[in-house]
PALO-794522 format. One record per residue (C-alpha): z, y, x; residue in three letters; residue number from 1. Coordinates in pm, 1 decimal. Each point is the difference from the previous one (the first is absolute). Layout:
REM PALO-794522
<zz:Z&yy:Y&xx:X&res:ALA&n:NUM>;
...
***
This chain:
REM PALO-794522
<zz:-6024.1&yy:6497.7&xx:1690.3&res:MET&n:1>;
<zz:-39.8&yy:-400.6&xx:-29.5&res:LYS&n:2>;
<zz:276.3&yy:-171.0&xx:-165.3&res:ASN&n:3>;
<zz:186.7&yy:-174.5&xx:257.3&res:SER&n:4>;
<zz:297.3&yy:-240.7&xx:-2.6&res:LYS&n:5>;
<zz:120.1&yy:210.8&xx:326.5&res:PHE&n:6>;
<zz:197.7&yy:246.0&xx:-205.1&res:ARG&n:7>;
<zz:156.8&yy:-281.7&xx:-166.6&res:GLU&n:8>;
<zz:96.7&yy:-180.7&xx:323.0&res:LEU&n:9>;
<zz:149.3&yy:325.9&xx:125.5&res:LEU&n:10>;
<zz:221.7&yy:59.6&xx:-330.0&res:ALA&n:11>;
<zz:119.4&yy:-348.4&xx:6.0&res:ALA&n:12>;
<zz:313.8&yy:46.6&xx:207.2&res:GLY&n:13>;
<zz:-62.4&yy:-263.5&xx:271.9&res:ALA&n:14>;
<zz:-151.6&yy:90.0&xx:330.6&res:PRO&n:15>;
<zz:-370.5&yy:-90.3&xx:-37.2&res:VAL&n:16>;
<zz:-106.5&yy:-244.3&xx:282.5&res:ILE&n:17>;
<zz:-331.8&yy:75.6&xx:192.6&res:VAL&n:18>;
<zz:-166.6&yy:-237.2&xx:221.0&res:ASP&n:19>;
<zz:23.7&yy:-17.9&xx:387.1&res:GLY&n:20>;
<zz:-248.6&yy:29.2&xx:289.3&res:GLY&n:21>;
<zz:-334.6&yy:-163.0&xx:-102.2&res:LEU&n:22>;
<zz:-109.0&yy:-18.0&xx:372.9&res:ALA&n:23>;
<zz:318.2&yy:-174.1&xx:92.8&res:THR&n:24>;
<zz:-74.6&yy:-285.0&xx:-274.9&res:GLN&n:25>;
<zz:-360.6&yy:-43.7&xx:86.7&res:LEU&n:26>;
<zz:93.2&yy:-45.6&xx:372.3&res:GLU&n:27>;
<zz:267.6&yy:-242.0&xx:-107.8&res:ALA&n:28>;
<zz:-276.4&yy:-176.5&xx:-162.1&res:GLN&n:29>;
<zz:-193.0&yy:-45.1&xx:332.8&res:GLY&n:30>;
<zz:-247.1&yy:314.4&xx:-54.2&res:CYS&n:31>;
<zz:-117.8&yy:204.8&xx:297.6&res:ASP&n:32>;
<zz:33.0&yy:369.6&xx:-53.3&res:LEU&n:33>;
<zz:-84.6&yy:104.1&xx:340.9&res:HIS&n:34>;
<zz:-276.2&yy:212.7&xx:-114.4&res:ASN&n:35>;
<zz:-55.4&yy:394.4&xx:-93.6&res:PRO&n:36>;
<zz:21.2&yy:-127.7&xx:-411.1&res:LEU&n:37>;
<zz:329.9&yy:-199.1&xx:45.0&res:TRP&n:38>;
<zz:98.1&yy:-141.0&xx:-325.2&res:SER&n:39>;
<zz:-342.9&yy:112.0&xx:-176.4&res:ALA&n:40>;
<zz:-194.6&yy:-212.0&xx:211.3&res:SER&n:41>;
<zz:141.6&yy:-280.2&xx:-157.1&res:VAL&n:42>;
<zz:-159.3&yy:122.0&xx:-355.0&res:LEU&n:43>;
<zz:-352.8&yy:-145.7&xx:95.7&res:THR&n:44>;
<zz:87.0&yy:-257.3&xx:296.4&res:GLU&n:45>;
<zz:252.3&yy:-208.1&xx:-216.8&res:ASP&n:46>;
<zz:94.8&yy:193.0&xx:-354.8&res:PRO&n:47>;
<zz:186.1&yy:-303.0&xx:-94.1&res:GLU&n:48>;
<zz:261.8&yy:94.7&xx:277.4&res:GLN&n:49>;
<zz:41.6&yy:310.4&xx:-163.3&res:ILE&n:50>;
<zz:52.7&yy:-159.7&xx:-349.0&res:VAL&n:51>;
<zz:264.2&yy:-209.1&xx:166.1&res:LYS&n:52>;
<zz:170.5&yy:283.2&xx:170.7&res:ALA&n:53>;
<zz:49.1&yy:186.1&xx:-319.2&res:HIS&n:54>;
<zz:132.8&yy:-336.0&xx:-178.1&res:ARG&n:55>;
<zz:256.4&yy:-59.1&xx:283.2&res:ALA&n:56>;
<zz:136.5&yy:351.8&xx:-127.4&res:TYR&n:57>;
<zz:-38.0&yy:-66.9&xx:-386.6&res:LEU&n:58>;
<zz:174.3&yy:-348.7&xx:29.6&res:ASP&n:59>;
<zz:278.8&yy:177.0&xx:224.6&res:ALA&n:60>;
<zz:79.4&yy:228.8&xx:-273.0&res:GLY&n:61>;
<zz:-190.3&yy:305.1&xx:57.6&res:ALA&n:62>;
<zz:-81.8&yy:210.8&xx:-303.1&res:GLN&n:63>;
<zz:-288.6&yy:208.5&xx:153.5&res:ILE&n:64>;
<zz:-221.8&yy:-95.2&xx:258.8&res:ILE&n:65>;
<zz:-216.3&yy:226.0&xx:212.8&res:ILE&n:66>;
<zz:-379.5&yy:-70.8&xx:39.2&res:SER&n:67>;
<zz:-181.5&yy:-53.1&xx:329.3&res:ALA&n:68>;
<zz:-159.5&yy:340.7&xx:-8.0&res:SER&n:69>;
<zz:201.5&yy:176.0&xx:258.2&res:TYR&n:70>;
<zz:-276.6&yy:18.0&xx:229.2&res:GLN&n:71>;
<zz:-283.4&yy:-43.6&xx:-211.5&res:ALA&n:72>;
<zz:-238.9&yy:286.7&xx:-42.0&res:ILE&n:73>;
<zz:-320.0&yy:-187.0&xx:-71.6&res:ASP&n:74>;
<zz:-52.9&yy:-27.5&xx:-394.5&res:SER&n:75>;
<zz:-33.1&yy:-373.5&xx:8.8&res:GLU&n:76>;
<zz:286.6&yy:-70.9&xx:187.0&res:LEU&n:77>;
<zz:211.1&yy:205.6&xx:-220.8&res:ILE&n:78>;
<zz:-142.8&yy:-194.0&xx:-306.5&res:THR&n:79>;
<zz:85.7&yy:-327.4&xx:162.0&res:ILE&n:80>;
<zz:350.7&yy:114.3&xx:111.8&res:ALA&n:81>;
<zz:63.1&yy:93.1&xx:-366.6&res:THR&n:82>;
<zz:-158.4&yy:-307.8&xx:-181.8&res:GLU&n:83>;
<zz:204.7&yy:-232.1&xx:247.6&res:LEU&n:84>;
<zz:343.1&yy:170.3&xx:-83.1&res:ALA&n:85>;
<zz:-88.5&yy:26.0&xx:-371.2&res:LEU&n:86>;
<zz:-88.5&yy:-408.5&xx:18.5&res:ARG&n:87>;
<zz:312.9&yy:-102.9&xx:227.4&res:ALA&n:88>;
<zz:209.0&yy:201.2&xx:-301.3&res:ARG&n:89>;
<zz:-182.7&yy:-145.9&xx:-290.6&res:ASP&n:90>;
<zz:7.3&yy:-398.5&xx:172.9&res:GLU&n:91>;
<zz:373.7&yy:88.7&xx:30.2&res:PHE&n:92>;
<zz:43.3&yy:83.0&xx:-372.4&res:VAL&n:93>;
<zz:-188.7&yy:-276.2&xx:-97.9&res:ALA&n:94>;
<zz:211.6&yy:-246.1&xx:194.6&res:GLU&n:95>;
<zz:349.6&yy:164.7&xx:-125.2&res:ASN&n:96>;
<zz:-70.2&yy:137.3&xx:-332.6&res:PRO&n:97>;
<zz:369.7&yy:58.5&xx:-53.0&res:GLN&n:98>;
<zz:-11.0&yy:248.1&xx:299.7&res:ALA&n:99>;
<zz:-14.7&yy:400.3&xx:-44.1&res:ASP&n:100>;
<zz:-371.4&yy:77.9&xx:95.8&res:ARG&n:101>;
<zz:-14.8&yy:154.7&xx:325.4&res:PRO&n:102>;
<zz:-145.9&yy:314.3&xx:86.6&res:LEU&n:103>;
<zz:-313.9&yy:65.9&xx:249.4&res:VAL&n:104>;
<zz:16.3&yy:319.8&xx:237.7&res:ALA&n:105>;
<zz:-312.7&yy:82.6&xx:149.2&res:ALA&n:106>;
<zz:97.7&yy:92.4&xx:380.3&res:SER&n:107>;
<zz:-148.1&yy:357.6&xx:98.2&res:VAL&n:108>;
<zz:39.9&yy:-24.9&xx:377.6&res:GLY&n:109>;
<zz:-7.9&yy:315.2&xx:213.1&res:PRO&n:110>;
<zz:-290.6&yy:146.7&xx:188.7&res:TYR&n:111>;
<zz:144.4&yy:-136.1&xx:318.6&res:GLY&n:112>;
<zz:9.9&yy:-332.8&xx:-113.1&res:ALA&n:113>;
<zz:-381.1&yy:-43.4&xx:13.9&res:ILE&n:114>;
<zz:18.8&yy:157.3&xx:367.7&res:LEU&n:115>;
<zz:168.2&yy:-322.3&xx:102.7&res:ALA&n:116>;
<zz:164.9&yy:189.2&xx:281.4&res:ASP&n:117>;
<zz:351.5&yy:2.5&xx:-148.3&res:GLY&n:118>;
<zz:-28.4&yy:380.1&xx:-115.8&res:SER&n:119>;
<zz:139.3&yy:-60.4&xx:-326.4&res:GLU&n:120>;
<zz:329.5&yy:-15.8&xx:177.4&res:TYR&n:121>;
<zz:-47.4&yy:339.5&xx:149.3&res:THR&n:122>;
<zz:-189.0&yy:206.4&xx:-222.8&res:GLY&n:123>;
<zz:-210.3&yy:138.3&xx:258.6&res:VAL&n:124>;
<zz:-330.3&yy:25.2&xx:-127.6&res:TYR&n:125>;
<zz:-326.5&yy:191.9&xx:56.3&res:ASP&n:126>;
<zz:-51.7&yy:106.7&xx:-342.7&res:LYS&n:127>;
<zz:171.3&yy:262.4&xx:-203.0&res:GLY&n:128>;
<zz:114.4&yy:-32.4&xx:-355.9&res:SER&n:129>;
<zz:-354.1&yy:94.1&xx:-178.3&res:ALA&n:130>;
<zz:-165.4&yy:-276.3&xx:222.1&res:ALA&n:131>;
<zz:271.3&yy:-246.0&xx:-97.3&res:LEU&n:132>;
<zz:-23.9&yy:80.4&xx:-385.1&res:GLU&n:133>;
<zz:-390.5&yy:-71.6&xx:48.6&res:GLU&n:134>;
<zz:81.7&yy:-336.1&xx:173.8&res:PHE&n:135>;
<zz:238.1&yy:-127.8&xx:-232.5&res:HIS&n:136>;
<zz:-204.0&yy:127.2&xx:-332.6&res:ARG&n:137>;
<zz:-233.8&yy:-290.4&xx:-58.5&res:ALA&n:138>;
<zz:261.2&yy:-260.3&xx:67.4&res:ARG&n:139>;
<zz:231.3&yy:154.8&xx:-227.4&res:LEU&n:140>;
<zz:-272.7&yy:17.9&xx:-287.3&res:GLN&n:141>;
<zz:-92.5&yy:-365.6&xx:51.6&res:GLN&n:142>;
<zz:340.1&yy:-112.7&xx:-7.2&res:LEU&n:143>;
<zz:113.0&yy:213.1&xx:-317.4&res:ASP&n:144>;
<zz:-303.0&yy:-126.8&xx:-191.1&res:ALA&n:145>;
<zz:122.0&yy:-379.1&xx:84.5&res:SER&n:146>;
<zz:229.6&yy:-229.6&xx:-190.1&res:ASP&n:147>;
<zz:289.8&yy:55.6&xx:205.0&res:VAL&n:148>;
<zz:341.4&yy:132.4&xx:-95.2&res:ASP&n:149>;
<zz:113.8&yy:240.8&xx:266.3&res:LEU&n:150>;
<zz:-153.1&yy:196.0&xx:293.4&res:LEU&n:151>;
<zz:219.9&yy:-57.8&xx:305.0&res:ALA&n:152>;
<zz:-78.7&yy:305.2&xx:209.1&res:CYS&n:153>;
<zz:192.0&yy:-153.3&xx:315.2&res:GLU&n:154>;
<zz:83.7&yy:60.2&xx:369.0&res:THR&n:155>;
<zz:-97.9&yy:370.8&xx:-43.5&res:ILE&n:156>;
<zz:112.9&yy:156.0&xx:366.5&res:PRO&n:157>;
<zz:-106.1&yy:361.9&xx:-48.3&res:SER&n:158>;
<zz:38.1&yy:309.7&xx:-200.0&res:ILE&n:159>;
<zz:-377.0&yy:69.3&xx:-5.8&res:ASP&n:160>;
<zz:-49.3&yy:-362.4&xx:-154.2&res:GLU&n:161>;
<zz:258.6&yy:62.8&xx:-245.7&res:ALA&n:162>;
<zz:-136.5&yy:310.1&xx:-100.6&res:LEU&n:163>;
<zz:-344.1&yy:-144.8&xx:-57.5&res:ALA&n:164>;
<zz:113.0&yy:-275.7&xx:-211.4&res:LEU&n:165>;
<zz:223.7&yy:230.9&xx:-184.5&res:ALA&n:166>;
<zz:-305.5&yy:176.0&xx:-104.1&res:ARG&n:167>;
<zz:-213.3&yy:-331.9&xx:-66.3&res:LEU&n:168>;
<zz:289.5&yy:-189.2&xx:-227.7&res:LEU&n:169>;
<zz:-48.8&yy:305.3&xx:-249.6&res:THR&n:170>;
<zz:-302.0&yy:-166.9&xx:-83.2&res:THR&n:171>;
<zz:92.5&yy:-341.0&xx:-65.6&res:VAL&n:172>;
<zz:104.3&yy:-180.8&xx:-312.3&res:THR&n:173>;
<zz:172.5&yy:-317.8&xx:181.0&res:THR&n:174>;
<zz:375.3&yy:36.9&xx:81.8&res:PRO&n:175>;
<zz:84.8&yy:36.5&xx:351.7&res:ALA&n:176>;
<zz:265.0&yy:12.8&xx:274.6&res:TRP&n:177>;
<zz:-22.5&yy:183.6&xx:336.0&res:VAL&n:178>;
<zz:159.4&yy:-149.1&xx:294.3&res:THR&n:179>;
<zz:68.8&yy:167.0&xx:332.0&res:PHE&n:180>;
<zz:-8.4&yy:-112.1&xx:345.1&res:CYS&n:181>;
<zz:339.1&yy:130.9&xx:171.2&res:CYS&n:182>;
<zz:72.8&yy:35.9&xx:378.1&res:ARG&n:183>;
<zz:381.6&yy:44.7&xx:-56.9&res:ASN&n:184>;
<zz:221.0&yy:99.0&xx:-314.5&res:GLY&n:185>;
<zz:-137.8&yy:343.0&xx:-27.1&res:GLU&n:186>;
<zz:-367.2&yy:-3.5&xx:60.2&res:GLN&n:187>;
<zz:-367.0&yy:-126.0&xx:-60.8&res:LEU&n:188>;
<zz:-139.2&yy:-158.4&xx:296.4&res:SER&n:189>;
<zz:-191.5&yy:358.7&xx:92.6&res:ASP&n:190>;
<zz:331.4&yy:180.4&xx:-0.9&res:GLY&n:191>;
<zz:-18.5&yy:136.3&xx:-341.3&res:THR&n:192>;
<zz:336.4&yy:26.3&xx:-201.6&res:ALA&n:193>;
<zz:4.9&yy:-282.7&xx:-262.3&res:LEU&n:194>;
<zz:109.6&yy:269.5&xx:-262.4&res:GLU&n:195>;
<zz:-307.9&yy:196.6&xx:54.8&res:ASP&n:196>;
<zz:-248.4&yy:-292.2&xx:-57.8&res:ALA&n:197>;
<zz:207.9&yy:-148.6&xx:-304.9&res:ALA&n:198>;
<zz:-14.3&yy:362.8&xx:-146.8&res:ALA&n:199>;
<zz:-376.9&yy:-1.8&xx:-23.2&res:LEU&n:200>;
<zz:3.4&yy:-253.8&xx:-270.5&res:PHE&n:201>;
<zz:236.0&yy:154.1&xx:-241.8&res:GLN&n:202>;
<zz:-157.6&yy:30.3&xx:-325.0&res:GLY&n:203>;
<zz:-310.8&yy:-223.4&xx:82.9&res:VAL&n:204>;
<zz:-11.8&yy:-218.7&xx:-320.4&res:PRO&n:205>;
<zz:-132.3&yy:-325.6&xx:163.5&res:ALA&n:206>;
<zz:276.2&yy:-15.8&xx:260.7&res:VAL&n:207>;
<zz:271.0&yy:-192.7&xx:-128.4&res:ARG&n:208>;
<zz:207.9&yy:-73.3&xx:338.7&res:ALA&n:209>;
<zz:28.3&yy:129.1&xx:338.9&res:ILE&n:210>;
<zz:135.1&yy:-179.4&xx:284.4&res:GLY&n:211>;
<zz:-41.6&yy:-136.5&xx:352.3&res:VAL&n:212>;
<zz:-145.2&yy:-311.2&xx:146.9&res:ASN&n:213>;
<zz:-65.5&yy:-150.8&xx:340.9&res:CYS&n:214>;
<zz:281.5&yy:182.3&xx:111.5&res:THR&n:215>;
<zz:286.7&yy:-109.7&xx:196.4&res:GLY&n:216>;
<zz:285.4&yy:-138.6&xx:-261.4&res:PRO&n:217>;
<zz:271.9&yy:194.5&xx:170.7&res:GLN&n:218>;
<zz:-114.6&yy:325.4&xx:-94.7&res:TYR&n:219>;
<zz:-88.9&yy:-81.6&xx:-363.2&res:ILE&n:220>;
<zz:338.0&yy:135.3&xx:-159.4&res:VAL&n:221>;
<zz:-26.4&yy:344.6&xx:150.0&res:GLU&n:222>;
<zz:-373.5&yy:-4.4&xx:-108.9&res:LEU&n:223>;
<zz:64.6&yy:-116.6&xx:-358.3&res:ILE&n:224>;
<zz:275.2&yy:283.7&xx:-31.6&res:ASP&n:225>;
<zz:-256.0&yy:262.9&xx:146.0&res:ARG&n:226>;
<zz:-269.8&yy:-110.9&xx:-267.2&res:ILE&n:227>;
<zz:277.7&yy:-4.3&xx:-292.9&res:LEU&n:228>;
<zz:136.9&yy:328.0&xx:93.5&res:ALA&n:229>;
<zz:-381.0&yy:140.4&xx:3.8&res:THR&n:230>;
<zz:-116.9&yy:-166.9&xx:-343.7&res:LEU&n:231>;
<zz:306.8&yy:-69.0&xx:-191.4&res:PRO&n:232>;
<zz:-65.6&yy:-272.6&xx:-245.6&res:GLY&n:233>;
<zz:-297.2&yy:-120.1&xx:179.2&res:MET&n:234>;
<zz:11.3&yy:-392.0&xx:38.2&res:PRO&n:235>;
<zz:59.9&yy:-71.2&xx:397.1&res:ALA&n:236>;
<zz:-226.8&yy:-280.3&xx:163.7&res:VAL&n:237>;
<zz:119.1&yy:-168.4&xx:338.5&res:ALA&n:238>;
<zz:-187.7&yy:-278.4&xx:157.6&res:TYR&n:239>;
<zz:63.8&yy:35.7&xx:387.9&res:PRO&n:240>;
<zz:-111.1&yy:-237.7&xx:299.0&res:ASN&n:241>;
<zz:236.8&yy:-241.6&xx:146.5&res:SER&n:242>;
<zz:160.5&yy:282.6&xx:237.8&res:GLY&n:243>;
<zz:-227.6&yy:-181.9&xx:317.6&res:GLU&n:244>;
<zz:-213.6&yy:239.6&xx:198.7&res:ALA&n:245>;
<zz:-349.4&yy:-7.7&xx:-29.4&res:PHE&n:246>;
<zz:-204.1&yy:73.4&xx:348.6&res:ASP&n:247>;
<zz:-319.1&yy:178.5&xx:-139.7&res:ILE&n:248>;
<zz:-170.3&yy:-76.6&xx:356.9&res:THR&n:249>;
<zz:20.3&yy:-374.6&xx:-8.1&res:ASP&n:250>;
<zz:68.4&yy:-40.2&xx:-368.3&res:LYS&n:251>;
<zz:312.8&yy:-202.5&xx:67.7&res:THR&n:252>;
<zz:358.5&yy:-5.2&xx:-152.9&res:TRP&n:253>;
<zz:311.9&yy:-2.0&xx:214.4&res:SER&n:254>;
<zz:367.5&yy:-34.5&xx:-103.5&res:GLY&n:255>;
<zz:203.0&yy:-190.4&xx:-241.1&res:THR&n:256>;
<zz:-10.6&yy:0.6&xx:-389.5&res:ALA&n:257>;
<zz:267.0&yy:-219.8&xx:-174.4&res:ILE&n:258>;
<zz:-65.8&yy:-97.9&xx:-350.1&res:GLU&n:259>;
<zz:353.9&yy:69.9&xx:-137.6&res:ASP&n:260>;
<zz:51.1&yy:319.9&xx:140.6&res:ASP&n:261>;
<zz:-306.9&yy:149.4&xx:-127.9&res:TRP&n:262>;
<zz:68.6&yy:-149.7&xx:-359.4&res:VAL&n:263>;
<zz:398.4&yy:142.6&xx:27.9&res:ARG&n:264>;
<zz:-190.6&yy:348.3&xx:117.3&res:ALA&n:265>;
<zz:-190.6&yy:-0.4&xx:-305.2&res:ALA&n:266>;
<zz:293.9&yy:23.1&xx:-219.0&res:GLU&n:267>;
<zz:96.8&yy:310.0&xx:165.3&res:SER&n:268>;
<zz:-346.7&yy:133.1&xx:-98.7&res:TRP&n:269>;
<zz:59.3&yy:-97.8&xx:-353.4&res:VAL&n:270>;
<zz:308.3&yy:165.3&xx:-12.5&res:ALA&n:271>;
<zz:-131.2&yy:322.8&xx:135.9&res:ALA&n:272>;
<zz:-224.8&yy:11.4&xx:-274.8&res:GLY&n:273>;
<zz:-303.7&yy:-226.6&xx:85.0&res:ALA&n:274>;
<zz:-185.8&yy:-116.5&xx:-311.4&res:THR&n:275>;
<zz:-267.2&yy:-222.5&xx:136.6&res:VAL&n:276>;
<zz:77.6&yy:-188.1&xx:329.1&res:ILE&n:277>;
<zz:-186.1&yy:-252.2&xx:193.8&res:GLY&n:278>;
<zz:-140.2&yy:-31.4&xx:349.8&res:GLY&n:279>;
<zz:-289.1&yy:89.5&xx:246.9&res:CYS&n:280>;
<zz:-81.5&yy:-130.3&xx:331.9&res:CYS&n:281>;
<zz:185.3&yy:-319.0&xx:124.5&res:ARG&n:282>;
<zz:145.6&yy:-58.5&xx:-342.1&res:ILE&n:283>;
<zz:-82.8&yy:-341.8&xx:-157.3&res:GLY&n:284>;
<zz:44.1&yy:-168.9&xx:-335.8&res:PRO&n:285>;
<zz:334.0&yy:-123.5&xx:140.9&res:GLU&n:286>;
<zz:137.0&yy:339.0&xx:-29.7&res:HIS&n:287>;
<zz:-161.4&yy:91.9&xx:-323.6&res:ILE&n:288>;
<zz:142.3&yy:-324.3&xx:-135.7&res:ARG&n:289>;
<zz:372.0&yy:115.3&xx:131.4&res:ALA&n:290>;
<zz:-40.1&yy:348.9&xx:-149.9&res:LEU&n:291>;
<zz:-103.5&yy:-184.9&xx:-345.6&res:ARG&n:292>;
<zz:290.4&yy:-222.6&xx:23.9&res:ARG&n:293>;
<zz:242.9&yy:313.6&xx:28.8&res:VAL&n:294>;
<zz:-204.1&yy:200.0&xx:-264.7&res:HIS&n:295>;
<zz:-111.7&yy:-279.3&xx:-259.9&res:ALA&n:296>;
***
């Protein structure tokens, strides 16, 4: 297993702060993401914007940034995504020599992400676990061989995809976390009980943490309780969205998110046992800066 600072961060006692939504920050920087590749489109169109977005989160105090490989399955795009994240981290360290060295996690998004049809929020796929295992294999192998510190297998919406990843993660040497996309405080997006999905990763050496992301913040405490009841002692990860509603048809958000309420909610996640906290869709550097002020 690769030597990683992740275990040290987990053992330090204070919550570890992960970044917010990369697409959220790219849009704030003026990038047009209305295309099937979403954030990954910027990797070749304007890579400096990716570095700028990563830096926004690092400058806000994120201890872990997640690469723009969520929707990338092309080998070249995956390489670009990890290299840009590593570059942003190295530039930050060079400019802040007294700061702790942040970690780079490579995003391993779900099969539904490449379909660009919102199915990562439903878990309704046309593939079973064997086909999903084949889909993820090459990307995981490439990321495992890269210089990233972590594999962030995120927004996993179905038991079939969880099973595929549980098998594949027995073959990697890079520490990983697995986070699920949930429809409520009990179930993955496909209706599977969270406990059943989390239990698949018990005893997988590479998996150092289990959690939820891209899920409404109002469900996080119950979901953490279920994870810790299933896997006692396993570090829990929580980086939910803003709580606004996403329409998969026209890809728009509705509702209201208030920064102070979201940051206050994060205190309840920590109290419930979350070790790694951050944000997903619609959570920007200002939220991460507020989290870091509380947990500095």
